[in-house]
Every structure is written in structure tokens, then in C-alpha cells.
C-alpha positions as CSV (number, residue, x, y, z in Angstrom):
1,M,-20.3,-7.4,8.2
2,S,-17.4,-9.6,8.3
3,I,-15.2,-9.7,11.4
4,T,-11.9,-10.5,9.5
5,S,-10.7,-9.7,6.1
6,K,-11.1,-13.4,5.1
7,G,-14.8,-13.1,4.5
8,K,-18.1,-14.9,5.7
9,S,-17.3,-18.3,4.3
10,W,-13.9,-18.5,6.1
11,E,-15.5,-17.3,9.4
12,L,-18.4,-19.8,9.1
13,L,-16.0,-22.6,8.5
14,H,-13.9,-21.8,11.5
15,S,-16.9,-21.2,13.8
16,L,-18.2,-24.8,13.5
17,W,-16.5,-25.6,16.7
18,I,-19.4,-23.9,18.4
19,G,-21.8,-26.6,17.4
20,W,-19.7,-29.0,19.6
21,T,-20.8,-27.0,22.6
22,I,-24.5,-27.3,21.6
23,L,-24.8,-30.8,20.4
24,T,-22.9,-32.7,23.1
25,L,-25.4,-31.7,25.8
26,G,-22.7,-30.4,28.1
27,L,-20.6,-33.7,28.3
28,F,-18.1,-33.0,25.6
29,N,-18.4,-29.3,25.2
30,W,-15.1,-28.8,26.9
31,I,-13.3,-30.1,23.7
32,A,-14.4,-27.1,21.8
33,F,-12.4,-24.8,24.2
34,V,-9.4,-26.9,24.2
35,Y,-9.5,-27.0,20.5
36,I,-9.6,-23.3,19.9
37,G,-7.1,-22.8,22.7
38,I,-4.6,-25.0,20.8
39,R,-5.4,-23.3,17.4
40,A,-5.0,-19.8,18.6
41,K,-2.2,-20.5,21.1
42,Q,-4.2,-19.2,24.1
43,R,-3.8,-20.9,27.5
44,K,-6.9,-19.2,28.9
45,W,-9.3,-21.2,26.6
46,I,-7.5,-24.5,27.4
47,L,-8.1,-23.7,31.1
48,W,-11.8,-23.0,30.5
49,G,-11.9,-26.3,28.7
50,L,-10.5,-28.1,31.8
51,L,-13.3,-26.3,33.8
52,Y,-16.1,-27.3,31.6
53,S,-14.8,-31.0,31.7
54,G,-16.1,-31.3,35.2
55,P,-19.2,-33.3,34.4
56,F,-17.3,-35.5,32.0
57,L,-14.7,-36.4,34.8
58,F,-17.6,-36.9,37.2
59,S,-19.3,-39.3,35.0
60,I,-16.1,-41.3,34.6
61,F,-15.1,-41.5,38.3
62,Y,-18.4,-42.0,39.9
63,G,-21.0,-43.1,37.2
64,P,-24.5,-44.5,38.0
65,E,-23.3,-46.0,41.3
66,A,-22.9,-42.7,42.9
67,P,-25.5,-41.7,45.7
68,E,-28.7,-40.2,44.3
69,W,-28.0,-36.7,45.7
70,L,-24.6,-36.7,44.1
71,V,-26.0,-37.7,40.8
72,N,-28.6,-34.9,40.9
73,L,-25.9,-32.4,41.8
74,G,-23.8,-33.6,38.9
75,V,-26.7,-33.3,36.3
76,A,-27.5,-29.8,37.6
77,L,-23.8,-28.8,37.3
78,E,-23.6,-30.4,33.8
79,L,-26.7,-28.4,32.7
80,L,-25.4,-25.2,34.1
81,L,-22.0,-25.5,32.6
82,W,-23.5,-26.5,29.3
83,A,-25.5,-23.2,29.2
84,V,-22.5,-21.2,30.2
85,S,-20.2,-22.7,27.7
86,I,-22.6,-22.0,24.9
87,L,-22.8,-18.3,25.8
88,H,-19.1,-18.3,26.4
89,A,-18.4,-19.7,22.9
90,F,-20.4,-17.0,21.1
91,I,-18.5,-14.4,23.1
92,A,-15.1,-15.9,22.4
93,R,-15.9,-16.3,18.6
94,K,-14.8,-12.9,17.5
95,E,-11.5,-12.9,19.4
96,Y,-10.8,-16.4,18.2
97,L,-11.4,-15.5,14.6
98,L,-9.2,-12.4,14.8
99,R,-6.4,-14.2,16.5
100,L,-6.5,-17.1,14.1
101,E,-6.4,-14.7,11.1
102,A,-3.3,-13.0,12.6
103,L,-1.5,-16.4,13.2
104,Q,-2.2,-17.4,9.5
105,H,-1.0,-14.2,8.2
106,R,2.2,-14.5,10.5
107,K,2.7,-18.1,9.3
108,G,2.5,-16.9,5.7
109,D,4.9,-14.0,6.2
110,S,7.3,-16.3,8.0
111,E,7.2,-19.0,5.3
112,A,7.8,-16.1,2.6
113,L,10.7,-14.8,4.6
114,L,12.2,-18.3,5.1
115,K,12.0,-18.9,1.3
116,R,13.9,-15.7,0.6
117,Q,16.5,-16.7,3.1
118,L,17.0,-20.1,1.7
119,A,17.2,-18.6,-1.8
120,D,20.0,-16.3,-0.5
121,E,21.7,-19.2,1.4
122,Y,21.7,-21.7,-1.6
123,G,22.3,-19.2,-4.2
124,E,19.0,-19.5,-6.1
125,E,19.4,-15.9,-7.4
126,E,22.9,-16.6,-8.9
127,R,21.6,-19.8,-10.6
128,R,18.8,-17.9,-12.1
129,D,21.2,-15.3,-13.4
130,E,23.4,-18.0,-14.9
131,T,20.5,-19.7,-16.9
132,S,18.4,-16.7,-18.0
133,T,18.9,-13.3,-19.2
134,P,18.0,-10.7,-16.6
135,T,15.2,-8.4,-17.3
136,P,15.9,-4.8,-16.3
137,V,13.4,-3.4,-13.6
138,P,11.3,-0.7,-15.1
139,S,11.6,2.5,-13.3
140,A,8.8,5.1,-12.7
141,T,9.6,8.5,-14.1
142,V,9.3,11.4,-11.9
143,Q,7.5,14.2,-13.6
144,T,8.0,17.6,-12.3
145,A,6.2,20.8,-13.2
146,P,8.1,23.8,-14.8
147,E,10.1,25.9,-12.1
148,R,8.4,28.9,-10.5
149,G,10.4,31.8,-9.5
150,Q,10.6,31.9,-5.6
151,S,12.4,33.9,-3.0
152,L,14.5,32.6,-0.2
153,E,11.7,33.5,2.3
154,A,9.4,31.0,0.5
155,A,9.1,27.6,1.7
156,H,11.1,26.1,-1.2
157,L,14.4,27.4,-2.4
158,T,14.8,27.4,-6.2
159,R,18.0,25.8,-7.5
160,E,19.8,27.6,-10.3
161,P,20.1,25.6,-13.4
162,P,23.8,24.8,-13.9
163,S,25.4,26.0,-17.2
164,S,28.3,24.3,-18.9
165,A,30.7,26.1,-16.8
166,Q,28.8,25.5,-13.6
167,T,28.0,21.8,-13.4
168,T,27.9,19.9,-10.1
169,Q,31.4,18.9,-9.3
170,T,33.9,18.3,-6.6
171,R,37.5,19.1,-6.1
172,S,40.0,17.4,-8.6
173,D,42.3,16.4,-5.8
174,S,39.6,14.1,-4.2
175,P,39.0,11.0,-6.3
176,Q,36.1,10.0,-3.9
177,R,34.3,13.3,-4.6
178,V,34.8,13.1,-8.4
179,Q,33.4,9.6,-8.5
180,H,30.4,10.6,-6.4
181,A,29.8,13.7,-8.6
182,A,29.8,11.7,-11.7
183,A,27.3,9.3,-10.2
184,S,25.0,12.0,-9.0
185,Q,24.2,12.7,-12.7
186,V,22.6,9.4,-13.3
187,P,18.9,9.3,-12.7
188,V,17.9,7.4,-9.6
189,T,15.7,4.3,-10.3
190,K,12.4,4.9,-8.6
191,L,9.6,2.4,-7.7
192,T,6.0,3.2,-7.4
193,V,4.1,2.4,-4.2
194,A,1.6,0.4,-6.2
195,A,4.3,-2.3,-6.9
196,P,5.9,-3.1,-3.6
197,D,7.2,-6.5,-4.4
198,I,9.1,-5.6,-7.6
199,M,12.5,-5.9,-5.7
200,S,14.3,-9.0,-4.6
201,R,15.6,-9.0,-1.1
202,D,19.3,-8.3,-2.4
203,E,18.1,-5.5,-4.7
204,L,16.3,-3.7,-1.9
205,E,19.3,-4.0,0.5
206,Y,21.5,-2.5,-2.1
207,Q,19.1,0.3,-2.9
208,I,18.7,1.1,0.8
209,S,22.5,1.0,1.5
210,S,23.3,3.3,-1.4
211,A,20.3,5.5,-2.3
212,Y,17.9,5.8,0.7
213,P,18.0,9.1,2.9
214,F,20.5,8.3,5.9
215,P,17.9,8.6,8.6
216,L,16.0,5.6,7.0
217,A,18.9,3.6,5.8
218,F,21.2,3.7,8.8
219,G,18.8,2.2,11.3
220,F,17.4,-0.4,9.0
221,R,20.8,-1.6,7.8
222,S,22.1,-1.7,11.4
223,L,19.6,-4.4,12.2
224,A,21.6,-7.1,10.3
225,S,24.3,-6.9,13.0
226,I,22.1,-7.6,16.0
227,V,22.1,-11.3,17.2
228,D,20.0,-11.4,20.4
229,P,16.3,-11.5,19.5
230,R,15.4,-9.4,22.4
231,D,17.8,-6.6,21.3
232,L,16.7,-7.0,17.7
233,Y,13.1,-6.7,18.4
234,R,13.5,-3.5,20.6
235,E,15.7,-1.9,17.9
236,Q,13.3,-2.9,15.1
237,L,10.5,-1.1,16.9
238,R,12.8,2.0,17.3
239,V,13.5,1.9,13.5
240,A,9.6,1.7,12.9
241,E,9.3,4.9,15.0
242,N,12.2,6.6,13.1
243,M,10.5,5.8,9.8
244,L,7.3,7.5,11.0
245,A,9.2,10.4,12.4
246,F,11.2,10.9,9.2
247,L,8.1,10.8,6.9
248,G,6.2,13.1,9.3
249,S,9.0,15.6,9.6
250,V,9.3,15.7,5.7
251,S,5.5,16.2,5.4
252,L,5.6,19.2,7.8
253,A,8.4,20.8,5.9
254,L,6.6,20.4,2.6
255,I,3.4,22.1,3.9
256,R,3.4,25.6,2.5
257,E,3.0,28.5,5.0
258,Q,-0.5,29.5,3.7
259,D,-1.7,25.8,4.3
260,R,-0.5,25.4,7.8
261,E,-3.9,26.5,9.2
262,K,-5.7,24.2,6.7
263,S,-3.7,21.2,7.9
264,G,-5.2,21.4,11.2
265,I,-1.8,20.6,12.9
266,D,-1.2,22.2,16.3
267,P,2.5,21.5,17.4
268,K,1.5,21.8,21.1
269,E,-1.2,19.1,20.6
270,F,1.5,16.6,19.4
271,W,4.6,17.5,21.3
272,A,3.5,19.0,24.7
273,T,3.9,15.6,26.4
274,G,6.2,13.9,23.9
275,I,5.1,12.5,20.5
276,S,4.1,8.9,19.9
277,P,4.3,6.8,16.6
278,G,0.5,7.2,16.4
279,D,0.8,10.9,16.5
280,W,3.4,10.9,13.6
281,K,1.0,8.7,11.6
282,E,-1.8,11.4,12.3
283,I,0.5,14.2,11.1
284,V,1.3,12.4,7.9
285,G,-2.4,11.8,7.4
286,R,-3.4,15.4,7.9
287,C,-0.6,16.6,5.7
288,S,-1.6,14.1,3.0
289,K,-5.1,15.8,2.7
290,V,-3.5,19.1,2.0
291,F,-1.1,17.4,-0.5
292,A,-4.1,16.4,-2.7
293,S,-4.0,20.0,-4.1
294,Y,-0.1,20.0,-4.6
295,E,-0.4,18.9,-8.3
296,D,3.2,20.3,-9.0
297,E,4.9,18.7,-6.0
298,P,5.8,15.0,-6.8
299,L,7.2,14.3,-3.4
300,A,4.1,15.5,-1.7
301,L,2.0,13.5,-4.1
302,A,4.1,10.3,-3.5
303,I,3.6,10.7,0.3
304,K,-0.2,11.1,-0.3
305,G,-0.1,8.1,-2.6
306,A,1.3,6.0,0.3
307,N,-2.1,6.1,1.9
308,I,-0.8,5.8,5.4
309,R,-4.4,5.8,6.8
310,S,-5.6,3.1,4.5
311,E,-5.8,-0.5,6.0
312,K,-8.1,-2.2,3.5
313,K,-5.3,-4.6,2.2
314,E,-3.2,-6.6,4.7
315,R,0.0,-5.9,2.8
316,S,-0.5,-2.3,2.2
317,F,1.7,0.5,3.6
318,G,-1.0,1.8,5.9
319,A,-1.9,-1.7,7.3
320,N,1.9,-2.5,7.9
321,I,2.4,0.9,9.6
322,T,-0.7,0.3,11.9
323,A,0.7,-3.2,12.8
324,L,4.1,-1.7,13.7
325,I,2.5,1.0,15.8
326,R,0.5,-1.6,17.6
327,A,3.6,-3.7,18.4
328,K,5.5,-0.6,19.5
329,N,2.7,0.4,21.9
330,D,2.3,-3.3,23.2
331,F,6.0,-3.5,23.8
332,K,6.1,-0.1,25.7
333,H,3.1,-1.1,28.0
334,D,4.5,-4.7,28.6
335,R,1.8,-6.3,26.5
336,G,4.2,-7.7,23.9
337,P,5.9,-11.0,23.6
338,V,7.8,-12.3,26.7
339,V,9.1,-15.6,26.1
340,L,12.3,-15.8,23.9
341,E,10.6,-18.0,21.3
342,E,7.7,-15.4,21.1
343,I,10.1,-12.6,20.7
344,A,12.0,-14.4,18.0
345,E,8.7,-15.1,16.1
346,A,7.5,-11.6,16.5
347,S,10.8,-10.1,15.3
348,V,10.4,-12.1,12.0
349,E,7.0,-10.6,11.5
350,V,8.2,-7.0,12.4
351,Q,11.2,-7.3,10.0
352,D,9.0,-8.4,7.1
353,R,6.7,-5.4,7.7
354,L,9.7,-3.0,8.0
355,R,11.0,-4.4,4.6
356,R,7.5,-3.8,2.9
357,C,7.4,-0.2,4.3
358,M,10.9,0.4,3.0
359,E,9.9,-0.8,-0.4
360,A,6.9,1.6,-0.3
361,L,9.2,4.6,0.5
362,A,11.5,3.8,-2.6
363,F,10.2,7.2,-4.0
364,S,12.6,8.9,-1.5
365,T,15.7,7.9,-3.5
366,A,14.7,10.5,-6.1
367,Y,15.1,13.4,-3.7
368,P,18.6,13.8,-2.2
369,L,19.1,15.0,1.3
370,R,22.0,17.4,1.7
371,Q,23.6,19.5,4.5
372,V,25.1,22.7,3.7
373,E,28.5,22.9,5.2
374,D,29.9,26.2,3.5
375,F,29.6,28.2,0.4
376,D,31.9,30.1,-1.8
377,V,31.1,33.0,-4.4
378,A,31.2,31.6,-8.0
379,R,33.9,33.1,-10.1
380,R,31.4,33.3,-13.1
381,G,28.0,34.4,-12.7
382,S,26.2,35.8,-9.8
383,G,25.5,32.6,-7.8
384,V,27.4,30.7,-5.2
385,I,28.9,27.2,-4.8
386,L,27.4,25.4,-1.9
387,K,29.7,22.9,-0.3
388,C,27.4,20.0,0.8
389,L,27.3,16.6,2.5
390,R,25.1,14.2,0.8
391,Y,23.0,12.4,3.5
392,M,22.2,9.4,1.5
393,G,22.9,5.7,2.0
394,D,23.7,3.8,5.2
395,H,27.3,5.1,6.0
396,P,28.0,8.0,8.3
397,S,31.0,9.1,6.3
398,F,29.0,11.3,3.8
399,P,30.3,12.1,0.3
400,Q,31.0,15.9,-0.3
401,E,29.6,17.7,-3.3
402,E,29.8,21.3,-4.6
403,V,26.5,22.5,-6.1
404,P,25.9,25.8,-8.0
405,F,23.2,27.7,-6.3
406,R,21.7,31.3,-6.7
407,Q,22.4,32.3,-3.2
408,A,23.9,31.2,0.1
409,L,22.0,29.0,2.5
410,P,22.3,28.6,6.3
411,R,25.3,26.6,7.2
412,G,24.5,23.3,9.0
413,D,20.8,23.0,7.8
414,L,19.5,20.0,6.0
415,F,17.7,20.4,2.7
416,L,15.7,18.1,0.4
417,D,16.6,18.6,-3.3
418,L,13.3,18.5,-5.2
419,G,14.9,18.9,-8.6
420,Q,13.1,21.6,-10.6
421,R,11.0,22.4,-7.7
422,G,14.0,23.7,-5.6
423,W,15.2,22.8,-2.3
424,T,13.1,22.5,0.8
425,P,14.6,23.4,4.2
426,L,13.9,20.7,7.0
427,F,14.6,23.0,9.8
428,P,13.2,22.9,12.5
429,F,11.7,19.5,12.1
430,M,15.1,17.7,11.3
431,I,18.6,19.1,12.3
432,T,22.0,17.8,12.9
433,M,24.0,18.3,16.2
434,T,27.0,17.0,18.0
435,C,25.6,14.6,20.7
436,S,26.7,15.3,24.2
437,H,26.6,11.6,25.0
438,C,28.6,9.9,22.2
439,K,30.3,13.0,20.9
440,A,29.3,12.1,17.3
441,R,27.3,14.2,14.9
442,E,23.8,12.9,14.7
443,T,20.6,13.7,12.9
444,Y,17.6,14.7,15.1
445,F,13.9,15.0,15.0
446,I,11.5,16.8,17.4
447,D,10.4,14.4,20.3
448,A,8.9,16.7,22.8
449,W,8.3,20.5,23.3
450,D,8.4,22.3,26.6
451,T,6.8,25.8,25.9
452,R,7.2,26.9,29.5
453,R,10.9,26.4,29.5
454,G,11.2,27.3,25.8
455,T,13.1,24.1,24.8
456,A,12.4,21.3,22.5
457,R,13.7,17.8,23.1
458,M,15.4,16.3,20.1
459,K,15.9,12.6,19.5
460,S,18.6,11.3,17.2
461,F,17.7,8.8,14.3
462,E,21.0,7.0,14.9
463,R,20.9,5.8,18.5
464,G,17.9,7.4,20.1
465,H,20.0,10.0,22.2
466,T,18.3,13.1,23.3
467,M,19.3,16.7,23.4
468,N,17.5,20.1,24.0
469,S,17.3,23.0,21.6
470,A,16.1,26.4,22.4
471,E,16.5,27.5,18.7
472,V,14.0,24.7,17.5
473,S,11.5,25.7,20.2
474,E,11.6,29.3,19.0
475,A,11.1,28.2,15.4
476,L,8.4,25.9,16.4
477,E,6.5,28.7,18.0
478,E,6.6,30.7,14.9
479,W,5.3,27.7,12.9
480,A,2.5,27.3,15.4
481,S,1.6,30.9,15.2
482,S,1.2,30.8,11.4
483,A,-1.0,27.6,11.8
484,R,-3.4,29.1,14.3
485,P,-6.9,30.2,12.9
486,S,-6.8,33.9,12.1
487,T,-9.2,36.0,14.2
488,P,-11.5,38.4,12.5
């Protein structure tokens, strides 16, 4: 079995240095360890090389003129270190190959990112636009199943199809709202997970700033304003955690009540001591198994199609998520980069992985996130007019919308608009509250659950501020009760 994803031939080629420890009879074996220490940027192997160079230094300084007892001691030491270095070489081989592979991937990612930055800096995109006709990017059509009748008590709330007299509109005295309402009628361009490199950097940045859900867009776009590499790296890892928290919260909201037990998710297992990025990945993975049977839920199938557990391909969504989780854990436990140059280099790699993950989540643009602010009774028909804030894009000044609906919904709650499939409530997994620290309204996900005190600690996507909520704790207890195996 191959140690790396490069294959046996690559591993054999980069293991030839071991022959240097065997064929030099202990006199030049130290060169092999200095070599791999420089290639893999590991000081420990260079120090081992200096230790193994003892017999070589002895032969230079003393030579044959040394006393017989000293020559015998030098020969014995040379043979001992020769045998130890051969064994050491085979032990270090696996770690060396893995480190070398990671460095080569990082170099390739850095070069790709540098090329994109140079293209932006010197206007390569503009020159191409002037000399050639742009080809429109094909969009993937979202196919939805016919609408089923569902009650308010069901997990998904069915939206009433608007008639000619009840189209989505805003007040005529607000130009901004009218413009946004008109734009909302245009289908959102959607990309499939299978083609993550279809966008250029500028196209992705624009798509994120205007069409991605706010919890994803705000943090990612805020990274552009951070100058210090240390602050940037710390915030990048927080954005990675937010990405997992958003995907996990949406996945939990999509799980139907009758499938909660099947998902095998116990809220106390994940939130009792505080949830980790790895826990969020596990939640999405377990939900994805259930989503395999949701043939009429395009969003659930899109999350399943992201294959968060698959790490076979280096540039896949699952591999990038795993690398981000590893970087987050290393940073938390002081195993990450320390020197400023190392932090800057690691930041480039993390940013590129974040970008690939955001590309893979482009399907989220097809499902608007809304907060219900108020509602009014429709003058015609039996429905109501929901007054909502559209939580899309990177700006916290959310556009307002008025949406015809068949019945009133709880004020302040967040909902995902699934089109013909209805609206899915995100409570209790994602809520909005006014932060007691910064006095701003922020969007929160569940970070920890204290069942003894009956409170849930909520963490904001925007700044990582925390607040407690007894209401979320109560709702989480109800969710957990329905997920427990039924007793005969």
C-alpha cells in the first residue's frame, strides 16, 4: 500500500537517500539525514545528521596517527552509528515522504495563488476580455419535485404560489426594496460541486459578496481587510469553523423528525462539553447518510454530494475540510506555525483551501436565507404577507422583502427558502440575537449545551461573541427526545 497519494514510483524515487546510509559504511551516512532535513525543512533530522557525522570528523582530525585504542574506539563507534542510522532511516522514511508530499502540494497551491494574484494585479483578465468574446458560464439547473401539502407543524413550511395580484414585492416608496424585489425574480446561477474551478477569483468574490448566505459570506469577505498575518491566520481558522457550523446547522434543520433516530445524532454527545470542528464534520457526515433517501430535497442531496467524508482527492471538498480541521486543532493546541514567515506561508495555504470550499458550497446561493420580521394579512385571498430580511451577501444591512405566504411564521426566526419544497425553519440551530457585548444584531449557532443549568451557549458567526439561551436549550431537549431510540 502506498504511504502517500503520489504512488509507489514517487515514493521509491524519494527513498533512494536510504541507500546513502547503507553503502557508505558509516562514514558518510550523515549526509542522508542532512539532505532530508533540508528537503523537508525539519531541523531534527539535520541535528541527527550532525550526530552521525562523528566518525567522519574523527577520521579528519585524528586519522591513522591516533593511538591504537582510540582508533579501535572510533571504528566501534562508526559501526554502531552506521547500524543505528540504517534503522533510523527506515523509521523516518514514512514521515519524510508525508512531509515532502505536503510541502510539494503547498508549493503548488502557493504558485497557483500567486498566478491569480499577478493576473489580478496586471489586468490579465481585462486584456482577455478585450481580445476575445466571453463565454457564458453554464449553470446547473436545480430540479425540484412537485410540492406536497404540509402543515405548519411539519419540518418544512410550504410557500403559497403567488398569483398575479400577489407577487413578491416591496413598498413603492423604497427604491432599494423595489430593486431587490426585481432582482429576486432572476434565477440564481448555481455551480455543481463536481466543477469547483469553473469560477475565476473575481467571479467567486462577486458571487460570495452578493449571493452567498450571510453567515458564510460575511466572515470570508472580511478576511480581505486583515493585514497582520497572525491575525489573518487566526481569523481564517475561525471562518473555517463557521463554515462547518453553518453546514452542520442546516443539515440538522433538514433532517425530518421521523429520521432523527436514524441519523444517530445525540445532541448531548456533541454539545455537552462544547462542539469542535471535527464534531461538525461528523454531524454533516451522519446527516448525509440519511439524505441519500431524500430524492425530493435538492439541498439535502447537494450537501450529500459534497462528500465531506471523502478524502481520496487532494483538492476535494472533504480533503480541504480535513486539512482545515487539522490546522485549527494544531493552532488550538500550540502545534501550528510559530515564526512569522511560517504563519504567512500557512495563511496562504488556508486561504486557498477556504476558497475551494466556498466554491464547493456554491449550491447555497439557490436557497435564500430569510428572517421573518413581521407579517400582515393579505387584502385578497386567505394568506398573509411576510415582511422579511434577506440574509444573503456580505453586508449586514439586509434588504427587505414582502413575501406572500399561506400563514404567519414566528417573528425573528430564520428560514431557508427551498422553492417548491417550502421553507425550512433553522431554529434552534441558527438564531439571531442582539449581542450584549457589541450591541449589534448577530447570527448565532449552538456552541455548547449545559443540560444541568438548562442553557445553551450560542456563538456568533460575525465575531465569535457568545450568549446563553434557555429557549434554545428547551428546543434542543425536545429534538434530543425525538432522536432517542424508542423503547418497546
